[in-house]
N, CA and C atoms of all chains as a GROMACS GRO file, in nm:
protein
  618
    1UNK      N    1   5.641   2.604  12.150
    1UNK     CA    2   5.719   2.705  12.108
    1UNK      C    3   5.612   2.790  12.022
    2UNK      N    4   5.604   2.930  12.071
    2UNK     CA    5   5.569   3.030  11.988
    2UNK      C    6   5.583   3.035  11.804
    3UNK      N    7   5.487   3.067  11.737
    3UNK     CA    8   5.512   3.036  11.578
    3UNK      C    9   5.615   3.140  11.552
    4UNK      N   10   5.617   3.256  11.617
    4UNK     CA   11   5.754   3.375  11.561
    4UNK      C   12   5.884   3.340  11.623
    5UNK      N   13   5.868   3.224  11.732
    5UNK     CA   14   5.992   3.197  11.766
    5UNK      C   15   6.074   3.102  11.678
    6UNK      N   16   5.924   3.004  11.611
    6UNK     CA   17   5.996   2.878  11.538
    6UNK      C   18   6.078   2.958  11.407
    7UNK      N   19   5.976   3.051  11.385
    7UNK     CA   20   5.971   3.109  11.250
    7UNK      C   21   6.152   3.130  11.231
    8UNK      N   22   6.171   3.215  11.339
    8UNK     CA   23   6.296   3.290  11.383
    8UNK      C   24   6.400   3.224  11.354
    9UNK      N   25   6.370   3.106  11.460
    9UNK     CA   26   6.500   2.946  11.463
    9UNK      C   27   6.495   2.915  11.345
   10UNK      N   28   6.422   2.898  11.243
   10UNK     CA   29   6.427   2.861  11.086
   10UNK      C   30   6.497   2.948  11.011
   11UNK      N   31   6.439   3.078  11.039
   11UNK     CA   32   6.544   3.149  10.931
   11UNK      C   33   6.708   3.174  10.990
   12UNK      N   34   6.716   3.151  11.095
   12UNK     CA   35   6.841   3.185  11.169
   12UNK      C   36   6.922   3.051  11.122
   13UNK      N   37   6.882   2.950  11.104
   13UNK     CA   38   6.952   2.805  11.104
   13UNK      C   39   6.917   2.770  10.908
   14UNK      N   40   6.812   2.827  10.876
   14UNK     CA   41   6.840   2.801  10.725
   14UNK      C   42   6.951   2.800  10.643
   15UNK      N   43   7.056   2.908  10.635
   15UNK     CA   44   7.189   2.936  10.562
   15UNK      C   45   7.260   2.793  10.601
   16UNK      N   46   7.269   2.782  10.739
   16UNK     CA   47   7.371   2.696  10.812
   16UNK      C   48   7.314   2.541  10.747
   17UNK      N   49   7.201   2.526  10.757
   17UNK     CA   50   7.136   2.388  10.698
   17UNK      C   51   7.174   2.362  10.551
   18UNK      N   52   7.178   2.519  10.454
   18UNK     CA   53   7.163   2.509  10.326
   18UNK      C   54   7.305   2.431  10.284
   19UNK      N   55   7.412   2.534  10.370
   19UNK     CA   56   7.541   2.486  10.327
   19UNK      C   57   7.570   2.366  10.386
   20UNK      N   58   7.534   2.306  10.484
   20UNK     CA   59   7.562   2.171  10.532
   20UNK      C   60   7.520   2.067  10.378
   21UNK      N   61   7.412   2.088  10.314
   21UNK     CA   62   7.354   1.991  10.234
   21UNK      C   63   7.442   1.992  10.142
   22UNK      N   64   7.479   2.120  10.079
   22UNK     CA   65   7.580   2.135   9.968
   22UNK      C   66   7.694   2.070  10.009
   23UNK      N   67   7.736   2.118  10.105
   23UNK     CA   68   7.873   2.051  10.116
   23UNK      C   69   7.866   1.903  10.110
   24UNK      N   70   7.800   1.817  10.163
   24UNK     CA   71   7.793   1.720  10.192
   24UNK      C   72   7.742   1.639  10.052
   25UNK      N   73   7.688   1.697   9.997
   25UNK     CA   74   7.658   1.681   9.810
   25UNK      C   75   7.765   1.688   9.718
   26UNK      N   76   7.842   1.759   9.740
   26UNK     CA   77   7.946   1.791   9.683
   26UNK      C   78   8.096   1.730   9.719
   27UNK      N   79   8.119   1.652   9.893
   27UNK     CA   80   8.177   1.604   9.918
   27UNK      C   81   8.156   1.447   9.852
   28UNK      N   82   8.028   1.424   9.870
   28UNK     CA   83   8.040   1.301   9.821
   28UNK      C   84   7.938   1.238   9.679
   29UNK      N   85   8.026   1.380   9.573
   29UNK     CA   86   7.982   1.366   9.456
   29UNK      C   87   8.055   1.230   9.378
   30UNK      N   88   8.170   1.235   9.429
   30UNK     CA   89   8.253   1.123   9.410
   30UNK      C   90   8.291   1.041   9.554
   31UNK      N   91   8.298   0.889   9.498
   31UNK     CA   92   8.272   0.819   9.619
   31UNK      C   93   8.425   0.853   9.744
   32UNK      N   94   8.350   0.916   9.865
   32UNK     CA   95   8.490   0.927   9.944
   32UNK      C   96   8.430   0.887  10.041
   33UNK      N   97   8.558   0.844  10.140
   33UNK     CA   98   8.545   0.784  10.279
   33UNK      C   99   8.457   0.893  10.384
   34UNK      N  100   8.385   0.858  10.435
   34UNK     CA  101   8.335   0.963  10.545
   34UNK      C  102   8.392   1.003  10.670
   35UNK      N  103   8.499   0.975  10.714
   35UNK     CA  104   8.613   0.965  10.816
   35UNK      C  105   8.737   0.966  10.762
   36UNK      N  106   8.841   1.053  10.721
   36UNK     CA  107   8.933   0.989  10.684
   36UNK      C  108   9.040   1.020  10.810
   37UNK      N  109   9.115   0.935  10.826
   37UNK     CA  110   9.219   0.922  10.932
   37UNK      C  111   9.381   0.966  10.897
   38UNK      N  112   9.390   0.965  10.767
   38UNK     CA  113   9.560   1.020  10.714
   38UNK      C  114   9.523   1.091  10.591
   39UNK      N  115   9.595   1.149  10.542
   39UNK     CA  116   9.627   1.194  10.399
   39UNK      C  117   9.592   1.114  10.282
   40UNK      N  118   9.544   1.124  10.220
   40UNK     CA  119   9.550   1.019  10.102
   40UNK      C  120   9.642   1.067  10.014
   41UNK      N  121   9.718   0.968   9.946
   41UNK     CA  122   9.826   0.984   9.836
   41UNK      C  123   9.747   0.948   9.707
   42UNK      N  124   9.769   1.036   9.626
   42UNK     CA  125   9.667   1.014   9.486
   42UNK      C  126   9.776   1.062   9.411
   43UNK      N  127   9.745   1.009   9.262
   43UNK     CA  128   9.857   1.029   9.169
   43UNK      C  129   9.795   1.169   9.091
   44UNK      N  130   9.906   1.207   9.023
   44UNK     CA  131   9.900   1.346   8.944
   44UNK      C  132   9.791   1.282   8.854
   45UNK      N  133   9.692   1.352   8.804
   45UNK     CA  134   9.609   1.345   8.692
   45UNK      C  135   9.582   1.492   8.601
   46UNK      N  136   9.589   1.521   8.488
   46UNK     CA  137   9.593   1.616   8.382
   46UNK      C  138   9.454   1.657   8.358
   47UNK      N  139   9.368   1.562   8.390
   47UNK     CA  140   9.191   1.620   8.386
   47UNK      C  141   9.138   1.697   8.481
   48UNK      N  142   9.189   1.656   8.619
   48UNK     CA  143   9.136   1.715   8.722
   48UNK      C  144   9.246   1.753   8.848
   49UNK      N  145   9.209   1.800   8.950
   49UNK     CA  146   9.285   1.813   9.034
   49UNK      C  147   9.256   1.700   9.149
   50UNK      N  148   9.336   1.624   9.190
   50UNK     CA  149   9.351   1.480   9.323
   50UNK      C  150   9.427   1.557   9.434
   51UNK      N  151   9.437   1.479   9.519
   51UNK     CA  152   9.499   1.479   9.654
   51UNK      C  153   9.672   1.522   9.633
   52UNK      N  154   9.710   1.498   9.502
   52UNK     CA  155   9.814   1.521   9.510
   52UNK      C  156   9.852   1.680   9.471
   53UNK      N  157   9.744   1.752   9.430
   53UNK     CA  158   9.747   1.945   9.402
   53UNK      C  159   9.771   1.948   9.605
   54UNK      N  160   9.703   1.911   9.636
   54UNK     CA  161   9.723   1.960   9.780
   54UNK      C  162   9.853   1.928   9.872
   55UNK      N  163   9.875   1.805   9.846
   55UNK     CA  164  10.019   1.758   9.916
   55UNK      C  165  10.128   1.825   9.862
   56UNK      N  166  10.118   1.851   9.697
   56UNK     CA  167  10.262   1.866   9.623
   56UNK      C  168  10.242   2.016   9.586
   57UNK      N  169  10.149   2.069   9.605
   57UNK     CA  170  10.098   2.199   9.529
   57UNK      C  171  10.055   2.200   9.404
   58UNK      N  172   9.937   2.263   9.335
   58UNK     CA  173   9.860   2.252   9.237
   58UNK      C  174   9.930   2.280   9.131
   59UNK      N  175  10.012   2.157   9.018
   59UNK     CA  176  10.084   2.222   8.864
   59UNK      C  177   9.956   2.239   8.786
   60UNK      N  178   9.820   2.264   8.784
   60UNK     CA  179   9.760   2.286   8.672
   60UNK      C  180   9.726   2.455   8.683
   61UNK      N  181   9.720   2.515   8.542
   61UNK     CA  182   9.689   2.614   8.515
   61UNK      C  183   9.597   2.678   8.574
   62UNK      N  184   9.583   2.772   8.682
   62UNK     CA  185   9.439   2.864   8.701
   62UNK      C  186   9.356   2.892   8.636
   63UNK      N  187   9.226   2.907   8.654
   63UNK     CA  188   9.152   3.018   8.540
   63UNK      C  189   9.149   3.135   8.586
   64UNK      N  190   9.136   3.163   8.707
   64UNK     CA  191   9.167   3.263   8.805
   64UNK      C  192   9.292   3.388   8.742
   65UNK      N  193   9.266   3.468   8.728
   65UNK     CA  194   9.410   3.574   8.720
   65UNK      C  195   9.519   3.556   8.801
   66UNK      N  196   9.657   3.585   8.776
   66UNK     CA  197   9.745   3.535   8.883
   66UNK      C  198   9.737   3.657   8.984
   67UNK      N  199   9.690   3.751   9.023
   67UNK     CA  200   9.694   3.837   9.106
   67UNK      C  201   9.601   3.819   9.189
   68UNK      N  202   9.550   3.715   9.165
   68UNK     CA  203   9.426   3.614   9.288
   68UNK      C  204   9.468   3.479   9.295
   69UNK      N  205   9.533   3.396   9.182
   69UNK     CA  206   9.507   3.236   9.225
   69UNK      C  207   9.659   3.218   9.241
   70UNK      N  208   9.768   3.282   9.195
   70UNK     CA  209   9.930   3.251   9.179
   70UNK      C  210   9.967   3.283   9.344
   71UNK      N  211  10.099   3.195   9.362
   71UNK     CA  212  10.183   3.207   9.469
   71UNK      C  213  10.216   3.363   9.516
   72UNK      N  214  10.217   3.454   9.399
   72UNK     CA  215  10.261   3.599   9.444
   72UNK      C  216  10.120   3.663   9.448
   73UNK      N  217  10.025   3.633   9.420
   73UNK     CA  218   9.889   3.702   9.451
   73UNK      C  219   9.764   3.630   9.582
   74UNK      N  220   9.699   3.704   9.593
   74UNK     CA  221   9.621   3.680   9.686
   74UNK      C  222   9.622   3.530   9.777
   75UNK      N  223   9.620   3.442   9.695
   75UNK     CA  224   9.641   3.293   9.711
   75UNK      C  225   9.715   3.288   9.768
   76UNK      N  226   9.879   3.303   9.758
   76UNK     CA  227  10.002   3.341   9.840
   76UNK      C  228   9.987   3.364   9.911
   77UNK      N  229   9.937   3.483   9.965
   77UNK     CA  230   9.936   3.563  10.085
   77UNK      C  231   9.877   3.498  10.166
   78UNK      N  232   9.737   3.469  10.129
   78UNK     CA  233   9.662   3.358  10.212
   78UNK      C  234   9.714   3.250  10.287
   79UNK      N  235   9.801   3.193  10.191
   79UNK     CA  236   9.854   3.079  10.210
   79UNK      C  237   9.958   3.078  10.338
   80UNK      N  238  10.074   3.205  10.312
   80UNK     CA  239  10.183   3.207  10.404
   80UNK      C  240  10.132   3.261  10.518
   81UNK      N  241  10.046   3.347  10.496
   81UNK     CA  242   9.940   3.376  10.661
   81UNK      C  243   9.906   3.272  10.686
   82UNK      N  244   9.859   3.221  10.659
   82UNK     CA  245   9.805   3.070  10.731
   82UNK      C  246   9.928   2.991  10.810
   83UNK      N  247  10.005   2.974  10.701
   83UNK     CA  248  10.149   2.927  10.750
   83UNK      C  249  10.207   2.975  10.876
   84UNK      N  250  10.222   3.105  10.879
   84UNK     CA  251  10.259   3.202  10.981
   84UNK      C  252  10.179   3.168  11.101
   85UNK      N  253  10.004   3.146  11.088
   85UNK     CA  254   9.947   3.152  11.226
   85UNK      C  255   9.976   3.019  11.264
   86UNK      N  256  10.001   2.925  11.196
   86UNK     CA  257  10.027   2.803  11.230
   86UNK      C  258  10.144   2.793  11.274
   87UNK      N  259  10.238   2.819  11.263
   87UNK     CA  260  10.380   2.826  11.320
   87UNK      C  261  10.375   2.867  11.444
   88UNK      N  262  10.247   2.973  11.468
   88UNK     CA  263  10.259   3.007  11.617
   88UNK      C  264  10.172   2.922  11.689
   89UNK      N  265  10.111   2.832  11.674
   89UNK     CA  266   9.978   2.747  11.729
   89UNK      C  267  10.060   2.600  11.748
   90UNK      N  268  10.151   2.566  11.660
   90UNK     CA  269  10.222   2.422  11.682
   90UNK      C  270  10.346   2.428  11.626
   91UNK      N  271  10.429   2.361  11.702
   91UNK     CA  272  10.569   2.342  11.652
   91UNK      C  273  10.585   2.267  11.535
   92UNK      N  274  10.517   2.142  11.512
   92UNK     CA  275  10.470   2.084  11.377
   92UNK      C  276  10.418   2.144  11.291
   93UNK      N  277  10.474   2.172  11.146
   93UNK     CA  278  10.432   2.260  11.045
   93UNK      C  279  10.319   2.214  10.993
   94UNK      N  280  10.304   2.110  10.989
   94UNK     CA  281  10.151   2.069  10.901
   94UNK      C  282  10.012   2.067  11.009
   95UNK      N  283  10.054   2.012  11.154
   95UNK     CA  284   9.928   2.069  11.214
   95UNK      C  285   9.894   2.180  11.240
   96UNK      N  286  10.016   2.268  11.268
   96UNK     CA  287   9.975   2.412  11.256
   96UNK      C  288   9.914   2.467  11.180
   97UNK      N  289   9.927   2.425  11.028
   97UNK     CA  290   9.879   2.522  10.914
   97UNK      C  291   9.753   2.426  10.908
   98UNK      N  292   9.718   2.304  10.913
   98UNK     CA  293   9.556   2.248  10.922
   98UNK      C  294   9.471   2.295  11.051
   99UNK      N  295   9.532   2.330  11.189
   99UNK     CA  296   9.486   2.403  11.279
   99UNK      C  297   9.435   2.573  11.279
  100UNK      N  298   9.521   2.567  11.203
  100UNK     CA  299   9.481   2.730  11.181
  100UNK      C  300   9.396   2.738  11.044
  101UNK      N  301   9.380   2.660  10.951
  101UNK     CA  302   9.287   2.661  10.851
  101UNK      C  303   9.152   2.646  10.919
  102UNK      N  304   9.160   2.561  11.032
  102UNK     CA  305   9.021   2.488  11.097
  102UNK      C  306   8.984   2.619  11.161
  103UNK      N  307   9.076   2.661  11.235
  103UNK     CA  308   9.025   2.812  11.336
  103UNK      C  309   8.970   2.916  11.238
  104UNK      N  310   9.036   2.944  11.128
  104UNK     CA  311   8.971   3.049  11.050
  104UNK      C  312   8.886   3.032  10.990
  105UNK      N  313   8.870   2.910  10.908
  105UNK     CA  314   8.736   2.906  10.805
  105UNK      C  315   8.669   2.798  10.856
  106UNK      N  316   8.656   2.735  10.984
  106UNK     CA  317   8.587   2.683  11.026
  106UNK      C  318   8.507   2.701  11.134
  107UNK      N  319   8.603   2.850  11.209
  107UNK     CA  320   8.518   2.859  11.348
  107UNK      C  321   8.449   2.995  11.359
  108UNK      N  322   8.621   3.056  11.356
  108UNK     CA  323   8.628   3.229  11.365
  108UNK      C  324   8.524   3.287  11.246
  109UNK      N  325   8.560   3.251  11.100
  109UNK     CA  326   8.449   3.327  11.012
  109UNK      C  327   8.340   3.288  10.989
  110UNK      N  328   8.303   3.177  11.012
  110UNK     CA  329   8.135   3.127  11.001
  110UNK      C  330   8.113   3.195  11.131
  111UNK      N  331   8.126   3.157  11.238
  111UNK     CA  332   8.088   3.226  11.332
  111UNK      C  333   8.072   3.393  11.363
  112UNK      N  334   8.128   3.473  11.269
  112UNK     CA  335   8.136   3.598  11.249
  112UNK      C  336   8.012   3.625  11.149
  113UNK      N  337   8.036   3.552  11.024
  113UNK     CA  338   7.904   3.556  10.961
  113UNK      C  339   7.765   3.503  10.996
  114UNK      N  340   7.738   3.400  11.077
  114UNK     CA  341   7.666   3.359  11.158
  114UNK      C  342   7.598   3.440  11.231
  115UNK      N  343   7.704   3.537  11.313
  115UNK     CA  344   7.658   3.629  11.392
  115UNK      C  345   7.611   3.751  11.360
  116UNK      N  346   7.642   3.809  11.207
  116UNK     CA  347   7.598   3.920  11.162
  116UNK      C  348   7.479   3.858  11.074
  117UNK      N  349   7.442   3.744  11.061
  117UNK     CA  350   7.305   3.686  10.983
  117UNK      C  351   7.211   3.702  11.100
  118UNK      N  352   7.226   3.710  11.208
  118UNK     CA  353   7.153   3.662  11.321
  118UNK      C  354   7.085   3.837  11.366
  119UNK      N  355   7.225   3.896  11.374
  119UNK     CA  356   7.170   4.070  11.356
  119UNK      C  357   7.132   4.085  11.293
  120UNK      N  358   7.129   4.094  11.156
  120UNK     CA  359   7.068   4.080  11.031
  120UNK      C  360   6.878   4.087  11.030
  121UNK      N  361   6.855   3.952  11.090
  121UNK     CA  362   6.728   3.931  11.107
  121UNK      C  363   6.652   4.005  11.236
  122UNK      N  364   6.754   4.013  11.325
  122UNK     CA  365   6.656   4.073  11.449
  122UNK      C  366   6.642   4.209  11.442
  123UNK      N  367   6.731   4.280  11.367
  123UNK     CA  368   6.700   4.401  11.300
  123UNK      C  369   6.600   4.441  11.236
  124UNK      N  370   6.618   4.324  11.142
  124UNK     CA  371   6.491   4.347  11.034
  124UNK      C  372   6.323   4.316  11.097
  125UNK      N  373   6.360   4.211  11.218
  125UNK     CA  374   6.216   4.181  11.280
  125UNK      C  375   6.189   4.337  11.318
  126UNK      N  376   6.284   4.408  11.390
  126UNK     CA  377   6.238   4.518  11.504
  126UNK      C  378   6.214   4.618  11.398
  127UNK      N  379   6.263   4.666  11.288
  127UNK     CA  380   6.237   4.746  11.208
  127UNK      C  381   6.082   4.729  11.138
  128UNK      N  382   6.058   4.631  11.112
  128UNK     CA  383   5.892   4.566  11.080
  128UNK      C  384   5.833   4.614  11.202
  129UNK      N  385   5.848   4.614  11.304
  129UNK     CA  386   5.752   4.607  11.408
  129UNK      C  387   5.770   4.771  11.428
  130UNK      N  388   5.853   4.860  11.453
  130UNK     CA  389   5.862   4.980  11.436
  130UNK      C  390   5.765   5.055  11.331
  131UNK      N  391   5.794   4.993  11.221
  131UNK     CA  392   5.702   5.048  11.100
  131UNK      C  393   5.581   5.027  11.112
  132UNK      N  394   5.527   4.881  11.132
  132UNK     CA  395   5.383   4.890  11.208
  132UNK      C  396   5.323   4.998  11.300
  133UNK      N  397   5.409   4.994  11.404
  133UNK     CA  398   5.341   5.103  11.523
  133UNK      C  399   5.346   5.277  11.445
  134UNK      N  400   5.456   5.292  11.362
  134UNK     CA  401   5.439   5.448  11.314
  134UNK      C  402   5.337   5.473  11.218
  135UNK      N  403   9.135   1.289  12.509
  135UNK     CA  404   9.058   1.393  12.468
  135UNK      C  405   9.125   1.491  12.381
  136UNK      N  406   9.246   1.468  12.361
  136UNK     CA  407   9.314   1.558  12.288
  136UNK      C  408   9.311   1.499  12.142
  137UNK      N  409   9.295   1.323  12.169
  137UNK     CA  410   9.354   1.233  12.039
  137UNK      C  411   9.239   1.271  11.982
  138UNK      N  412   9.130   1.239  12.038
  138UNK     CA  413   8.941   1.293  12.000
  138UNK      C  414   8.938   1.414  11.919
  139UNK      N  415   8.967   1.488  11.972
  139UNK     CA  416   9.001   1.667  11.887
  139UNK      C  417   9.114   1.669  11.811
  140UNK      N  418   9.222   1.598  11.796
  140UNK     CA  419   9.278   1.580  11.677
  140UNK      C  420   9.202   1.490  11.566
  141UNK      N  421   9.172   1.390  11.601
  141UNK     CA  422   9.068   1.300  11.507
  141UNK      C  423   8.980   1.360  11.431
  142UNK      N  424   8.906   1.434  11.528
  142UNK     CA  425   8.779   1.540  11.459
  142UNK      C  426   8.832   1.639  11.364
  143UNK      N  427   8.941   1.673  11.414
  143UNK     CA  428   8.987   1.818  11.327
  143UNK      C  429   9.061   1.815  11.230
  144UNK      N  430   9.109   1.652  11.204
  144UNK     CA  431   9.150   1.594  11.060
  144UNK      C  432   9.051   1.548  10.982
  145UNK      N  433   8.941   1.526  11.033
  145UNK     CA  434   8.830   1.433  10.933
  145UNK      C  435   8.771   1.570  10.909
  146UNK      N  436   8.773   1.691  10.963
  146UNK     CA  437   8.703   1.788  10.922
  146UNK      C  438   8.747   1.843  10.806
  147UNK      N  439   8.900   1.848  10.823
  147UNK     CA  440   8.990   1.944  10.748
  147UNK      C  441   9.005   1.880  10.612
  148UNK      N  442   9.018   1.701  10.631
  148UNK     CA  443   9.020   1.630  10.501
  148UNK      C  444   8.875   1.642  10.424
  149UNK      N  445   8.792   1.648  10.482
  149UNK     CA  446   8.632   1.644  10.465
  149UNK      C  447   8.651   1.808  10.356
  150UNK      N  448   8.700   1.930  10.420
  150UNK     CA  449   8.684   2.052  10.364
  150UNK      C  450   8.791   2.009  10.211
  151UNK      N  451   8.893   1.982  10.202
  151UNK     CA  452   8.989   1.944  10.121
  151UNK      C  453   8.889   1.878  10.021
  152UNK      N  454   8.859   1.780  10.037
  152UNK     CA  455   8.772   1.671   9.966
  152UNK      C  456   8.626   1.791   9.893
  153UNK      N  457   8.579   1.862   9.951
  153UNK     CA  458   8.499   1.963   9.910
  153UNK      C  459   8.566   2.011   9.812
  154UNK      N  460   8.632   2.079   9.830
  154UNK     CA  461   8.745   2.190   9.764
  154UNK      C  462   8.769   2.122   9.625
  155UNK      N  463   8.840   2.029   9.621
  155UNK     CA  464   8.897   1.907   9.526
  155UNK      C  465   8.745   1.890   9.436
  156UNK      N  466   8.653   1.837   9.486
  156UNK     CA  467   8.520   1.793   9.413
  156UNK      C  468   8.432   1.902   9.332
  157UNK      N  469   8.488   2.040   9.434
  157UNK     CA  470   8.363   2.146   9.362
  157UNK      C  471   8.477   2.185   9.240
  158UNK      N  472   8.607   2.205   9.250
  158UNK     CA  473   8.698   2.203   9.127
  158UNK      C  474   8.642   2.143   9.028
  159UNK      N  475   8.659   2.002   9.017
  159UNK     CA  476   8.613   1.877   8.938
  159UNK      C  477   8.490   1.944   8.872
  160UNK      N  478   8.358   1.943   8.968
  160UNK     CA  479   8.253   1.986   8.919
  160UNK      C  480   8.236   2.100   8.827
  161UNK      N  481   8.335   2.215   8.864
  161UNK     CA  482   8.322   2.332   8.803
  161UNK      C  483   8.416   2.359   8.706
  162UNK      N  484   8.508   2.254   8.651
  162UNK     CA  485   8.617   2.242   8.564
  162UNK      C  486   8.704   2.334   8.571
  163UNK      N  487   8.756   2.370   8.697
  163UNK     CA  488   8.837   2.461   8.728
  163UNK      C  489   8.940   2.373   8.820
  164UNK      N  490   9.054   2.438   8.870
  164UNK     CA  491   9.202   2.400   8.945
  164UNK      C  492   9.145   2.373   9.106
  165UNK      N  493   9.201   2.339   9.221
  165UNK     CA  494   9.229   2.341   9.334
  165UNK      C  495   9.215   2.453   9.377
  166UNK      N  496   9.333   2.525   9.335
  166UNK     CA  497   9.344   2.666   9.356
  166UNK      C  498   9.236   2.780   9.354
  167UNK      N  499   9.175   2.731   9.212
  167UNK     CA  500   9.038   2.852   9.172
  167UNK      C  501   8.962   2.795   9.322
  168UNK      N  502   8.930   2.702   9.302
  168UNK     CA  503   8.800   2.662   9.401
  168UNK      C  504   8.829   2.707   9.551
  169UNK      N  505   8.956   2.722   9.579
  169UNK     CA  506   9.010   2.758   9.738
  169UNK      C  507   9.010   2.930   9.735
  170UNK      N  508   9.056   2.980   9.607
  170UNK     CA  509   9.034   3.113   9.571
  170UNK      C  510   8.896   3.180   9.606
  171UNK      N  511   8.829   3.081   9.486
  171UNK     CA  512   8.686   3.159   9.490
  171UNK      C  513   8.621   3.176   9.619
  172UNK      N  514   8.586   3.044   9.660
  172UNK     CA  515   8.502   3.042   9.803
  172UNK      C  516   8.601   3.112   9.952
  173UNK      N  517   8.734   3.081   9.956
  173UNK     CA  518   8.791   3.131  10.091
  173UNK      C  519   8.808   3.295  10.044
  174UNK      N  520   8.860   3.334   9.965
  174UNK     CA  521   8.899   3.461   9.932
  174UNK      C  522   8.810   3.560   9.845
  175UNK      N  523   8.717   3.440   9.760
  175UNK     CA  524   8.599   3.595   9.724
  175UNK      C  525   8.460   3.554   9.786
  176UNK      N  526   8.419   3.442   9.802
  176UNK     CA  527   8.304   3.391   9.848
  176UNK      C  528   8.278   3.442  10.003
  177UNK      N  529   8.347   3.378  10.039
  177UNK     CA  530   8.365   3.395  10.231
  177UNK      C  531   8.332   3.568  10.259
  178UNK      N  532   8.472   3.633  10.228
  178UNK     CA  533   8.475   3.786  10.239
  178UNK      C  534   8.351   3.878  10.176
  179UNK      N  535   8.332   3.823  10.034
  179UNK     CA  536   8.221   3.881  10.028
  179UNK      C  537   8.076   3.877  10.088
  180UNK      N  538   8.028   3.759  10.122
  180UNK     CA  539   7.922   3.744  10.191
  180UNK      C  540   7.946   3.803  10.374
  181UNK      N  541   8.030   3.815  10.429
  181UNK     CA  542   8.040   3.894  10.563
  181UNK      C  543   8.061   4.041  10.500
  182UNK      N  544   8.127   4.102  10.383
  182UNK     CA  545   8.077   4.236  10.381
  182UNK      C  546   7.938   4.289  10.346
  183UNK      N  547   7.908   4.184  10.283
  183UNK     CA  548   7.741   4.252  10.251
  183UNK      C  549   7.665   4.237  10.360
  184UNK      N  550   7.653   4.132  10.460
  184UNK     CA  551   7.605   4.121  10.592
  184UNK      C  552   7.665   4.270  10.676
  185UNK      N  553   7.783   4.268  10.669
  185UNK     CA  554   7.805   4.372  10.748
  185UNK      C  555   7.748   4.523  10.717
  186UNK      N  556   7.736   4.562  10.587
  186UNK     CA  557   7.670   4.680  10.517
  186UNK      C  558   7.515   4.686  10.572
  187UNK      N  559   7.466   4.550  10.515
  187UNK     CA  560   7.322   4.541  10.550
  187UNK      C  561   7.283   4.570  10.726
  188UNK      N  562   7.371   4.521  10.773
  188UNK     CA  563   7.365   4.531  10.942
  188UNK      C  564   7.382   4.684  10.965
  189UNK      N  565   7.468   4.751  10.930
  189UNK     CA  566   7.503   4.864  10.947
  189UNK      C  567   7.393   4.989  10.895
  190UNK      N  568   7.357   4.942  10.770
  190UNK     CA  569   7.244   5.002  10.730
  190UNK      C  570   7.122   5.016  10.788
  191UNK      N  571   7.096   4.870  10.838
  191UNK     CA  572   6.972   4.845  10.921
  191UNK      C  573   6.974   4.949  11.061
  192UNK      N  574   7.078   4.974  11.116
  192UNK     CA  575   7.120   5.044  11.237
  192UNK      C  576   7.085   5.190  11.237
  193UNK      N  577   7.119   5.212  11.118
  193UNK     CA  578   7.096   5.393  11.046
  193UNK      C  579   6.942   5.400  11.082
  194UNK      N  580   6.859   5.305  10.986
  194UNK     CA  581   6.758   5.326  10.953
  194UNK      C  582   6.675   5.301  11.082
  195UNK      N  583   6.723   5.228  11.220
  195UNK     CA  584   6.639   5.166  11.308
  195UNK      C  585   6.645   5.317  11.416
  196UNK      N  586   6.779   5.374  11.397
  196UNK     CA  587   6.785   5.498  11.498
  196UNK      C  588   6.702   5.573  11.436
  197UNK      N  589   6.669   5.632  11.276
  197UNK     CA  590   6.593   5.722  11.211
  197UNK      C  591   6.432   5.670  11.250
  198UNK      N  592   6.394   5.529  11.239
  198UNK     CA  593   6.290   5.515  11.295
  198UNK      C  594   6.213   5.558  11.411
  199UNK      N  595   6.308   5.510  11.532
  199UNK     CA  596   6.323   5.541  11.686
  199UNK      C  597   6.306   5.712  11.684
  200UNK      N  598   6.408   5.773  11.628
  200UNK     CA  599   6.383   5.916  11.653
  200UNK      C  600   6.258   5.966  11.622
  201UNK      N  601   6.202   5.909  11.521
  201UNK     CA  602   6.069   5.924  11.428
  201UNK      C  603   5.964   5.930  11.540
  202UNK      N  604   5.982   5.815  11.598
  202UNK     CA  605   5.826   5.769  11.705
  202UNK      C  606   5.843   5.870  11.801
  203UNK      N  607   6.025   5.885  11.872
  203UNK     CA  608   5.973   5.971  11.963
  203UNK      C  609   5.950   6.116  11.978
  204UNK      N  610   5.951   6.164  11.850
  204UNK     CA  611   5.928   6.283  11.803
  204UNK      C  612   5.778   6.327  11.789
  205UNK      N  613   5.695   6.233  11.774
  205UNK     CA  614   5.550   6.168  11.738
  205UNK      C  615   5.511   6.185  11.848
  206UNK      N  616   5.557   6.128  11.986
  206UNK     CA  617   5.526   6.128  12.138
  206UNK      C  618   5.502   6.258  12.194
   0.00000   0.00000   0.00000
């Protein structure tokens, strides 16, 4: 494989690799099963959020302003949007919500961002070539 | 096949929640803050910056091509 092609591939996949390492590091910063098969039931803790916050709604006071992190703010709007999208995908509310989350945040958005990143590095290389020529 | 896909999807979803919960604990913020910061600020900001960079590169590329065309 030519060096330029190898360099392009390394640059193209570097952010994905970096994110994967960061993701794994954060997920396993506490003992966490590698493959969950059921939603865990954890008790409410006052010092930090647990699965209780996911399962029952987070009772802790957010640090971010209300227009962003409250149920009436952007967070609430996004949540309602995901539930709405989920309802269109499945008759089971929880399954639909999970599926909507996966499709938006794990498939569509990363694909769009990854695509834009590839376009940016291709156009950067093209620009460099053109400037060398002129 | 559907069962395998469901199990995989569930495991990925659960890993994402674990990521958010642990990130919140590391940063001493709430689960809601971590979700908002990553999914409603970080993701859109990254995409917006990349879209602006791509659009700007397109404009510069067009200008450079025109310059070369004029020189010929």
